[in-house]
N, C-alpha and C positions, 0 to 999 in steps of 0.2 A: 504493500500500500504506500502511496505517496506520503511524504512526511510534511510536517509543518513548514511554513515559509515558502512553499512552492505552489504556484498556480497551475493546476493540471487542466486537461482538456474539459473535464466536467465543469470545473469552475469557470473556464472561459465561456462555455455555452450558457451557463447560468447568468454570468455577467452580461453577455450580449443580449439576453432577453430583457434585461433591466435598462439598458442604455437609452431606448426611446423615451423612457419616462423621466430621465434626469434632465435638470436644467443645464444651461450652457456654462454656468459658473458655480463652483462648489468651494466651500470653506469647511475644513475639518476642525471642529471645536474641541476635540479630545484626542490628543496623540502624544505619545512618549518618545523621546529621543535620549540616547545615553551612550556611555562607553562601559563595557563590562568590567573594566578595571575599577570603575567608581562604584559599581554595584556590589562587588565582593559576594556574588551569589554562589552558593555551594550546591553541588550535586547536579543532577539532570533537571533541566528546566527549559522553558521556551527561550529564556534569555541566553542560556548556554548554547542552545542549538543554533541560534542565529549568528549574524556577524559580530565581531568583537567591538565594532563601533557602528552605531545606528544614528547617523546624522539626518538632517532634514532631507537631503538628497536621496537617502535610502527610503524614507517614507514616500517621497514623491515617485521614485521608481516603482515601488510596490503598488501604489494606487493608480499610477498611469496605466498599468496592465489591466486594471479593472474598469476604470471609468474614462480613460483617455487623458493624456497629459494636458490637452488644451482646456480642460474643465477646471483643473486644480488651481485655485487662486491663492491658497495659503492655508495656514493652520494655526491653532493655538497649542503650543508645545510645552510640556513640563516634565520634570524628572520622574523616575520610577521609585516609588516608596519601598524601601527595604531597610530592615533594622540595622544591618551592618554597613549600609551604603555610606559613602562620603558625600553628605548632602551639600556641603560648600562647593566641592568640585562639580557636582551635578548642576547646581545653580549657575556656576561659572560657565559650564558647557552650554547651557541654555542660552545665556547671553551671547557667547561667541558665535553660536549658530544663527541666532536671530539677526545679527549684524550682516549676515550674508543673504538674508531673506527679508527685505523691507516690507513685503506684503503680509508677513506673519507676525504673530504676537506670542508671548510666553507667560508662564506663571512660575513663581519660585516656590519650592517646597519649604514649609515651616513646621516647627514642632512646638508644643507647649513650653519647652525649655529654652526656646529662642526668645529674644526680645527685640524691640523695634530698633534699637541702636545697632544690633548685629546685622540687620537686613536692610537698613535705610538706604544704603547706596544702590542696591538693586532696584528699589522702587523709583529711583530717579531716572532710570533708563527709560527712554520713550517707548520701547517695545515691550516692557514688562507691564502686564495688565492686571496682575493680582496674585492670589495665593492658592497653592494646592495644599490641602490638609489631608491627613490619613490616620485611621484608627490605630495602627500599630504603634504610634508614638504616644498614645493616651497613657495617662497615669492611672487610669481605672482598669483593673484586671478582672476577668479576661477582657481583652480589648474588643472582642466581637460583641460584647454587651455594653460597650461604652456609651455614655451620653455624648451628644455633639460637643458640648463645652469641654469634655475630657480631652479632645484633640484639636478643637478649634477655639482657642482662648479668646477672651473678649477684646484684647488689644488688636487681634486680627480684624474683627468686626469694626472696631473704631477706626482703624486705618483705612480699611476698604470703604467705609462710609465717608471719611474725610476726602479721599482721593477719587471716589466713584469707581472703585476697582471691583474685580471679580473674586469670588470665593468658589472654588471647585470642591464640592462636597460629595464624598462617597459615604453615605450614612451606613450605620450598622444596626445591630439588634435583629433578632430573627424575623420580625415582621416589617422591618424597614419603614417605609412611609405609612404603613398601617399601624405602627406603634404610636399610641397617643402621646407618649413623652417626646418622641421625635417631632411630631407635629407641633406640640406646644412650644418646644425650643425654637423651631424654625419660625413660627408665627411671632414669638416674642422678640427674637433678634432681628427679623426682617422689619418688624414694626418699629423697633427702637432705632434701627440703623437703616433708614429707607434708601440711602444712596449707595449702600453696598449691593452688589449684584450677585445673587446666589444662583449657581448652576447646580442642579441636582443631577449628578452623574448617573448614567445607566437607567434613564427613565425613573428617577427617584429610587434606584436600586430595586427595580421590579423584575428581577430575574424570575422570581416566583410571581406569575401574572396576577393571581388573586389579591396580592398586596396592593395593587393599583387602586383598590377601593378607597384607600386613604388619601389619594391625590385631591379629591374634592374638598377636603378640609383646609386646603391652602388657597382656595378661591379668594380673590380680593387682594392678594399680595402682588403688587405691581412689579416688585424687584425679584421675583422668582422665575427661573428659567429651567428648562430640562434639556438634556442631551440624550441621544438614542444609542450611545455607544455600547456595543457588545450585547444588546438585547436582541434576541433572535426570534421572538414571538411578537405578533402585532397587537395583542390584547392591551397591554399597558400603554402602548403608544396611542392607541385609539382613545383610551380614557383621557390622556393628556390633551389630545385634540378636541375631544368633546367638552372638557372642562375649561381649557385655557385657550383653545384655538391655535391656528398655525403660526402665530407670531411669538410664541413662547417655547417652541420646540426647535432644536437644532441638530443637524446630523453630526455625529462624531464616530470615528473609526475605532478608537481605543487601540490604535497601532502601538506595539506590534501584537497585542492580543488578537487583533483582526487576522493575524497570520496563523492562528491555530486552525488545524483542520478539524472541524466539528462545529457544534453549536450548543448553546445553553437552552435547556428545556425545563418547563415546570413538571415536577414530579411530587406527588403527595403533598406534604406541607413545606416543600422546599424546591430545590432545583438541582440539576446535575449538568455537567459538561459532557457531551458525547464526543469524545476525542478518539484518536486512533487506538489508544490502549484500552478503551472502555470495554470493548467486546471483540469477538472474532468476526469482523465484518465480512471477510471472504466466505465464511461459512453460514452466517445467519442473516445477512442483509440481502433482501430480495430486490435486486436491481439498484439498491441505494448504497452510495459511497459518500463519505463526508467531503465537503468542499470547504473553502476557507470561511471562518466565522464572520469575517468582515462582509462577505457577499451574503451570507445568511441574514445578517443584521440589516444590511441595505435592503434586501428583499422584504423583510418584515416591516420596515419603515414605509416602503412604497405600497405594500399591501394595506397597511393601516390608512395611508393617505387616500387610496382608492376607495376603501370601505366607507370612509367618512365623507367622500365626495369632494376632495380638494381639487383645485384647478391648477393651471400652470403657474399662475402668480403665487399661489400659496406655496407650491414647491420651491419656487425661487426664494421665498422667505426662509423656509426651513433649511435649504442647502446653502444659502449665502447671505441674504439680506439681514436676517436676524442677528447673525454673528457680526456682520459689518456695522450694524447699528449698536450692538452691545459693546463692541470693542472700539467704536468710533473710528473705523477704518475709512469711512466716507461721510461727507456731510449728510445729515438726516433731512430728507425732504420736508418742507414746511408748507402749510396752508394749502394742501392738496384738495381739501374739501371745498374751500372757497374758489379755488381755481377751476375745479370741475364744474361748479355751479355757474361761474362766469361763462364757461364754454357752453353750458346747456342753454343759457339765456339767448345765445345766438342762434339756437336751433329750435327751441320750443318757446312759444309766447308765454312770458312770465317765468320760464325756467322749469316749471313743474306742471303736472297735469291738472292739479286742483289749485286754483288761485288762493283759496283759503289756507293752503299749506305753504305758501311762499315764506322763505326764511325772513324776508323783510317784515313780515307781520309780527315777528317775534323780537329779533335783535339783529338789525342789518349789519352784515359783515362779520357777524359772530355766531349766529345760530347755525348749527350743523345741518347742512342741507341733505347730506347722505350719510348712511351708516354702512360700514363694510361687513359687519357681522353682529350677531346677537345671541346671547345665552341667558334665558330667563328674562329678568328685567334689566340686565346689563346690555348696553349697546356701545359700539365703538365706531367713531367716524373714520374718514379716510386717512386722517393723520394719526390714528391710534389713540385718540383721547376717549376715555371711558365716560359714559353717562349712565345714570339710572333713570329708566323710563317710568315715570310716576303717573302718566296720563292714561286715558282710555281710548275709546273709539278706534280710529285707524292705527294708532301707535301701539295698540295691543298686539299687532301682528307679529313683531319680532319675538315676543314672549311666547306666542302660540306656536310659531313655526319652529322654535328651538326645542320644543318638547317632543321627545321621540314617539310618544304614544298618539300624537295628533293625527299623523298620516303615515302609517308604516309603509304603505306602498311607494311613497316618494321619499323615504328616509335618506337614501344616499345623497340626494340633492339638498336636503334641508336639515342635516345633522346639527348644525349650529347656526341656522339662520343665514346661510351663506348668500342666498340669492334674493332675499327680501329686504328691502331698505325701509327705514322708518317712514320716509315719504316715497311716493312713486319715483323711480329713477329718472332724473333729468339728464339731458345730454345724450347724444347718440351713442357714445362709447359705453356708458353705463346701461343704456337701454338695450343695446345689442348684447351686452354681457348677460343681462337678466334673461333674455330670450334663449341664449345658448345654455344657461345653467339650469333651466327648469322646463319640463314638459308643458307647464302652464303658460310658458312664454309664447306659445303659438297663437294665443288670443291677444297678445300684446300689440299696441299700436306701432311698436318698433319692428314687428315681424315682417 
């Protein structure tokens, strides 16, 4: 059987099937680079099997085989957490690699025993975007049962809040995000430090898919994000999309974990990794042989996106725009709602189909003419500003359409209010979009 780190013919075929669904630009929000001399890893492991040095160019070469080199815009890179590793050398290596990759960003790894003075110089580097924390450095034993504060001390939150930086969190405890203590800590710290940007790695560590039921408890936190790294089943990713929409989820490879031949699957009350050594594949697998976990994870993400009814623009956000916005790689578009309304007024008398719903009747130049998505009574305009819909009559529609039980037959198009705006869509672009997004659009005046 083929080993880890190699893309075989089965993997190539699987990747080719996914290529038509991918956007033209991709940013990897979760990837590790390292030198094995800094890891000091003992025994057989993925790290020992691979190259002695894994720089950014090695990540790029590996993923170019899967998605095509023209798509890879950059990545967010950080060290490999290991107890015996030389963390200072790992952080230095991250910085040295970033200086060769202006389109990429990095995180430094920190422990509860560090202090701000020790790592301050790293934070001044323009390409360092925040912190990587990990449970093995917790002072609480066993570390798999650690609280978040056991390995992510408050000074990390304070500095991330002050600088608007990222914290990459791989939470622990058996139930992960379904654990009420984890939820309470996340809510408390994200509320206290609203400018810190928290990324919940591995879909809030939902390798055990039923744990995703805890994700809804984080609703309302604007500074919480999720990455898809190494999650090989679509269920948890679908919950994130249903609860938070496509602008809070980002693709991550978890390179080089993505180079494992196998996948993680839910089993009983936990999960297992189906790796080459897990069973006698040549004897027991009926036509099935493992491919690289990165391809399995990518397939799970695209499956979740299709099941929820995402469109091309949504995928662009998941694979690039969300990371670009979070890491401030590009200027964030402003005033898209009002610009679209100005365009609509050139095509539709009054800009909308009902003159009583004109934004000018509310607050000229300020009232959101259009909403891009809705979940319950929460609605977001084209600029990503969130509103609570307290009214009735026509504006109850977003709340109705985002309820899965309202129209199961049209659920793929209406999973989170994708195609219904608070007001009838003004402007030919939005009108044509509504027609394409919903079978109901055939009766639209834009058809």
